[in-house]
N, C-alpha and C positions, 0 to 999 in steps of 0.2 A: 291567811286571813283568820282573825280570832273569832270566837263565837259572838262577841259583841259587834264585830265588824259585819257579821252575816245578818244580824238582827236589823229590823227596820224600825227606826226610832219614830214612833207615832207622834211624839210631842212636837217635832219640828216639821211635820209633814201636813199639818192641818191647814186648810185654806178656806177663806170665807167666800163661798160661792156667790152669795148675794153681791158682794163687792165686785167679784169677777164679772158678773152679768151686767152690773151697772156701769162699770168703767169700759167694758168691751175691749176689743182689740183692733179698733180701726174699721175701715170699710172693706168688706170682703165680698167677692163674688163666689158663692159657695155651691152653685148648682153642679150636679154631676155632668160631666162632659165639657164644662167650661175650662178655659185655660187655668193652669196652676196659679193659685193666688198665694201671694207672699203674706205670711203672718208673723207677728212679733210677740213673743211671750213677755208677760209682765210679772212683776214681783207680787207674791201673795202676802196676805195679811194673816199672821197666826191668830188662831182663835182658841180660847181655853175650852177644854172638854166640858167644864162645869156649866158654861154658858151657851154651848152649841145647841142647835136645834136637833130634834130627832132626825135620824138619817132618812133621806127620801128613798122612794122606790127607784130601782134601776130601770132605765128605759127598756121595755121588752125587746128582746132579740139582739141587743147591742153587745158585742164582745170586743174587748180591747187586748192587743198584744204589743208589748209584754203585758201579761195579766197583772192585776193588782196583787202585790205581795211577792212578785218574782224577786229572787235574790241574785240571779245570775245573768242579767241582761248584758248584752255587748255594749261597750262604749259607743259603738257606731250604729246602734239600733235605730230603726225607724219605729214609729208608733202607728199601729194599724187599727182602724176602727171599722168593725164589720157589722153589717145590719143597719147601716145608716147612710146618710149622704152628707156632703159638705153643707148643704142648706139646713138640714135637720140638726146637724151637730152643733152649729152655731160657732161663736168665738172660742178658740182653743188657747190654753195657756200651758206652757211647758217650762219648768224651772228645776235646775239642779241645785242640790244643797251646797255644792262647791262651785259649780260653774255658773250659777245664776240663771237668768232668763235666757231662753233660746228662741231665736228666729228660725224660720224654715219655710218650706213650700208644702202645699197640700196637693197630693196627687190622687185622682180618683182611680179606683180599681176598674179593670176592664169589664168586669161582669156587672157593673152598676150597683153593686151591693156593699160598697164600702169606700173608704178613703184613707190614705196614709199621710202622716206628717213626717217629712224628711228634714231633720235638723240641718242647719247650715254648718254646724260645728259639732264634733263628738262630745259626749258626756265624759266626765272625769271618772276614773276608776274609783270604786268604793264610795261613791256618792249615792244619795237617794234622789230620785226624780219624781216630781209631783206633776200630775197632768189633770187638767180640769177643762170642761167645755160648757156650752150653754145648756146642756142637759146633764143629768146625773150619769156617772160612768160606772160606779161600783158601790157596793154597800160599805162604804167607808165614811169618814167624817164628811158630811154634806156632799156625798156623791163624788168625791175626789179620789183619783187613782194614784197610787204610789208604787214604785218599783226600785230595786237596788241594782246598781251597776257592779259587775264583777271586776276583780283585779286580774287582768290577763297575765298568763305565765308564758314563758318561751315556748314556741311551737317545736314539736319534735323535728329533728333534722331529717332532710330528705335522704333517700337511700344513696349510699356511696356508689361511685362509678364501678361497673363490673370490670374485672380483669378479663382480657381477651384470651381465650383458650379454646381448644378443639371441643366442639359439642359432643355430648355423650351419644347422640344418635343423629345421623345425617338428616337434614330437613328435606322436604320436597323441593324440586327444582323444575322450572318451566321455561322452555325456550321463548314462548310468547309473552311471559311475564317474569323477566329475570330479576325484578325487584322484590318478588314475593318468595319467601322461604318458610312456609308454614311447617309445623311438625308433622311427621308421619303418624297417622292414626291406625292402630292395630285393632281390628274387629275380631275379638276372641270368641264371641257367641253371635252367630248370624241371626238376623231378625226372624222371629217366629211368632205369629199372632200378636204383632205389635200394633200400636196406634199409628195412624198415618201422620206424617209431618216430618220436618227437618230437625236436626239436632243443633242446638245453639250453645257454644262454649266460648270462653275467653282464655285461651291458653297462655300460661306463663312458663316459659321454657328456659332453663339455665343456658346462657350463651346462645340462645336462639331468638327468633323474632316473637315478641309479644304482640297480641292483637285480638281481634274478635273474629270468630269463625263460624260459618254455617256448613254443616255436613248433610248429605242426603241419607236416605235410610240404609244405604250400604256402607256409610262411612266415608264416601268420596267427598272431596272438597267442592263446595258450591261458591262460597265467598270468603275472602280473607281481607281484612283491612288493618293497617297499621295505625297506631296513635299518631296524632299530628304534633306531638311534642317528643323531644329526645328523651330516651329512657322511660317513656311513659308506659302505662299499662291500661288494659281494659278490664272491666268487671261488670257483673250483673247484666249480661248481654241477653236480650230476650225480645219477643214480639209483644207490643202493647197496642192500645187504640188511642188515637188522638184526633180530635175533630171528626170522629166517625170513621177514620181510616186506619188500617193496620200500619204500624211503624216499627222500626227497630230502635231500641234504646239501650244505652249503656253509660257507665261511668268511665271517665278518662282522666288520668292524672298520675301523680307520683305517690308511692305508698311505702311508708315505713312498715315495720312488722306489725300486723294486726289491724291497721286502719290507714287512712290516706287523706290527701288534700288534692282535690281536683274539681272537675266540672262534669256536666251531664250532656249527653248528645241524643238528639232525635233525628232519625233519617227516614225519608219516605221510601216507597217501593222502588224508586229509581236510584236509591243509595245517595241521594243528595241530603246534605245536612240542612234541615229546616229550622233547627233550634239548637243553641248551645247555651246552657243555663249555669250560671254561677249562683252560689248561695247568697242570701241577703244579710243585712245587718252587720257587715264588716267582719264576719267570722273567717277563720283562716282557710277555709275551703271545704267543699263537699266531700263526704266520706264515701268509701268504696261499696258499702254494704247494701244500700237500697236506693233505687230510683223508681218510684211507683207513680204511674199516672192514674188519676182518679176519673170516674165517669163524668165529672164536671170540668175536665180539661185543666186540672191543676196538677202539681207534682209534689209528692211527699218525699223528703230527703232526710238524711242523717248527717249530723255534724259532730265532730269530736273537738271540744273546745277546752284547752288547758287553762285552768284558773287557780289562783291562790286559794287555799282552803285549810281549815283546821282539821288535821288528820288524827288528832289525839284520841278520838273515840275508837280508832282502829290501831292504836299504838304507833302512830306515825308522828311526823313533825307538826307542831302547832301552825306553822306557816308553810305548809307543804304545798304540793301541786296535785290537783286531781283533774281527770278528764271528765268533763260534763258531757252527758249524752243529750244532744239537742235534736228535736224534730222540727222541721219547717215545712209548711205547706206554702207553695209559691205559685203565683199566677204566671204562667209560662210566657204570655205575650208581653207583660209589663215588667216582670221581675219583682213585683210587690209581694211582700211577705203577708200572707193572709192568716196564718196560725203559727204559733211557736210554743213548744213545750220543752222544759228542762228537767232532766232526771233529778238533779240536785235539789230542785224545789219540792219534789214529791216522794223521793225514795231515799231513805237514810243510808249513809255509807256503811253503817253497821251490818247491813244485809249482805255485803259483798263476801265472797269466798277468797278474794285476792288479798295477799299480805301487802302492806305498804312497802315501797321500794327502799332499799338501804341507801341508795344515792339520793342526795337532797334534790338534785336538779331533774330527777326522773319522775314523771307523773304517775300517780296511782290510777290505773284504768279500772275503776271500781265497778262500773256498770257494763260496759262494752255492749252497747246497743247494736244489734245486727239485723233486725228485720222490722218492717212495719206492714200491717195489713188493716184494711177497713172492714169492720164487721157489718152485719146486716142492719144494725141499729145506728150505723155511722160512727160508732166508737172506734178506737184504735186498739189493735192487739199487737204488742211488741215483744221482742225477744231480747233478754239481757243475759249474755253468755256468762259473765262473771258473777251473776246472781243465781245461776242455775234455775232461772225463773222466767215465766211469761206473765206479762201484765196486760190487763184490759184497762184502757184509759178513757175517761169521759172527755169527749171533744169540747164540751162547753166549759167545764170547770178545770180540766186538767187532772182531776183527782183519780187515784187508783181505784177502780171498781172491784177488781179481784186480782189475787196473785195465785199462780199455779206453780207448785213446786218451790224450791228454795227454802230459806230459813223461816219465812213467815207465810207459808202457803195457806190460802183460804180453803183449799180443797184437801180432803182426805185422799191420799195417793194410794190407789189399789195396787195389786200385785203387778210387777213388771212395768209400772208406769213412771217410775222416777227416772229422771234424765239429768245430764250434766254437760256444761259447755255447749249447749245446743244452738242451733241456727234455724231460721226460716219457719217461724210459727205462722200457720195460716188457718183461720176459721173456714170451715167448709159449709156449703149450702144445707147439708143435712144435720148440722149442729155439731159435727165432730171437729176435732182440731188435729192438724198434721204438723209435724216438725221433723228436723233432722237431729238425732241424738248423737253427738260426738262421743259421749261417755267419758272421755279423758282428754287432757291436753298435753300429757307427757307420754311419748311413745315407749319409754323405758318401763312404765308401770303396766302397760298392756291393757287389753280389753277389746270390746267389739262395738263398733258404731252401727247405727241402724236408722232406717226410716220408721217413723212412729205415727200411728193414728190412735187418738184417744177420744173417748166419749166423756163429755163433761155434763154431769147431772147437776144442774143449777139449783134444784130444789133441795137435794141432800148434800150438795157441794162435795161431790165425790168424783174422782177421775178413774176411768176404767179402760183397760187396754182393749182396743178393737182389733188391731193388726200391727205387726212389725215386719220390716223388710230387712233381712240380713244377707249379705253377700255370701255365696258359697265358700269363698276364701276367708271369711270372717275379717273383713277389712276394719282396721282402726284408723279413723281419720281424726287427727288431733286438732284440726282447724278447718273452717269453711264448711261447705256442703249444703245441700238442699234436697227437698222431696216435693215432687209435683204429682198431683193426681191427674190422670188423663181421662178424656171423655169415654173411653171404652172400658173403664174400670181398672186399667193398669196403673202402675206408679213408676215414675221416672226419678232416678236418684243420681245426683251429682255428688261424688265422694270427696270433694274439696281438696284437701292436701294430699290425698291419695290419687294417683293419676288415672282415675277410672270413672266411667259413667255407665249406667245400667238401666234397663227397663224390666220390671217385674209384672207377672200376672197377678190377678186378684188374690190368689192363694199364696203369693210370695215366691213363685217359681221364676227363675231367671230366664228371660226371653230375648234379651239383647245385651251385649256388653262390649264396650270400647275402651281403649287405653291410649294414653299419651306415652311418649318416651319416658324412660326412667328420670325422675327428678322434676317432671312437668306437673302442672296442676291447673285447675280451673275453679274459681270461687264457687260458681254454680253451673249447672248444666240443665238444659230444658229440651223438651220435644214439643214442637209447635208447628202448625201449618203456616206456610209462607209462600208468596208469589212475588218474585222480583224481576224487574226489567230495567237494566242499567240505562242511565241517560247517555253514557259514553258508548262508542261503537265497540264491536268485538276487537280482540287483539290477534295479531298474526305474526309469525316469523317463518322464514323459509331457509332451507339448507340445500344447496345444490349438490346433485349427484353427478353421475357421468352422462354426457350427452345432454338430452333434453329432460332428463329425470331430475326431479327435485322433491323434497319432503316439505309439506306445508304443516305448520303447527298452529292450531286454532284454539282459542279460549275466549270466554266472556265472563269475567269475574262478577258473579252474582246472578246471572241469568238462570232461572229455574225451569224454563219451559223448552230448552233446546233439545231436540231429538236427533238432529243430523246437521252436518256441515256440507255446504256446496262450495267447491272450488271453481272460481271464475278466472279466465285469462283472456288476453287479447292484445291488440296493437294500440288501443287507446282506451281511456277511462269510460268513454261513452259507448264503446263497442266491445264489451266483454261477453264471452260465451262460456257455457258450462264445460268443465273439464272432467269433474268427478264429484260424486256425492257419497259421503261416508257417515255411518251412524256415529253419534257422539260417544266418546269413550273416556269417561272421567272428566276431570277439570280441563285437561288439555288433550286434544285429539290430534294424532299424527296421521297425515294422509300423503301417500306417495303417488305422484302423478307424472305424466309426460306431457309437455306442452312446448310449442315453439313461440308462444306469446311473449310479448315484452313486459306486460304488466299483469299483476295477479291480485285477487281479493278473495275473501271468503264471505259467504252468507250463512247466517244462523237460521235454521228451519225448525218449526215446531212439528208436532206429531202429524199434523194434516198437510205438511209441506209448505205452509205459509212462511214467507220471509219475515223474521223477527228483527233482524239487524244486519248491517253490512259493514265490514271492516274498511279502513282506508285502503286505497289502491297503492300497491308497492311495486317498484320496478323489480323484475326477476333477478337482475344483476345484484340487488341488495341482499346481503345475508342477514339473518336474524340475530 
């Protein structure tokens, strides 16, 4: 796309709003909660700037997405009006400079605070779209909104099929769950004065099973779940809150190097999928880096969108390909897009540290958006790895409030505060900012990664080092990683591309350390409280010995409160008696018993001896 293609031509976008209101759009039922009304866009009448009236005031509180002036909207975008209703919005007109007038349906937002126009047909690439309503929308000509549609470029190919070969380290094997083969976790530093909670990781293992995994404080497996797609991966696995309840969330999909295309999963404490979310507006798929639930029960996600772009400012092709970093806020129940922000609309490509690719068909990943956080003032704090910078974004305007580090930092960077290729920027309640400083993206160059806490003096615009967390082995993580502050003052660090996760004391002393097998990794790692009770019954397998001796293998994938297992046997399912009770021992407990019964089952007991769950009854003649 050339520079002229990227510009929005004001001359052809002006619309006579008086004509719009006079002609109307037909009869509409525009009340919130009413059935979706069909609307038909009509052609606008151009108006000369010399004869146009002074621009009207924008209706207070109304925000429209794509915002006025956007250059990178998807051809499949919906148009979201926030802070209004169908009734207050009045008749709506949507027209593309190439595609002409658009019909569509109006869908109210579930929170009652907005409405979206869903076009019946996509917009044309590289066209300008004009939007007007019965009330002014933007401070443009007569309150008319305009945005430009990007020219999509080919999506990066999905990862190639792996060759089957022997794993570098044997996985765990369970008789009661032969379908699960999670990696063995080596605890190299036992817990000492650590925060209470479970460890949450999403291991990616060469020639092993990828999935999401919960570990207890000793590193023993609690829950392991495989993606529901072939060759899929999980990322950003953690506990969040949704509708007032703790839930498990993660990204699931396919991932080329550095980013991915997939969807987002929410599970309740019974490990049932209560939501699976795909990104809106026709983008190629949700990215691996962030799935953040907000206090108002919406989701903030990242999208990598390849578009045609003029890369001449960074010595690239005039008609090159760039990856736009997109943020969407989505309504989980309806899938409506409530907010959308595009890096290309607000951050120049000249700020990147990435050189343009030599291959024409390969995109320039100029921004590499990898985290989103909501600050105390409701603005967004985001991390852009290839800018070596963190940005604070105004939620209402999309403007950059400040830049931290990078080529155009608004802060003076104090001693030991500079970072590079960073991840996971999080504003803290005390006004500090934490992040994971990768330091380098090339292992051959060397260096040391660290967790980092900075104080940001907004009066003097100066960044000062508060604390850094460095592994005793001086790990260099060339990609991924995160840092989490814990309630007891400790810090939990996931080392990303290095197969390590650690907990540090307030003074930086190592208090816990775990490792994946060589070659394994987890994008992030967390320590969080969690209580799970699976909706499915416990699993059991039996192995016959000599005579009446047999070994019972009991497990319950995801159950957090099991203290012991009780073996029951008998002649009928309604008349089972206790044979033995044994303390739980890891994910799978093996119990050797003697019984003349024909049927057998196990009961999961909590610490008080209460029965939490019962397995299916199995004939003793059946082997596991």
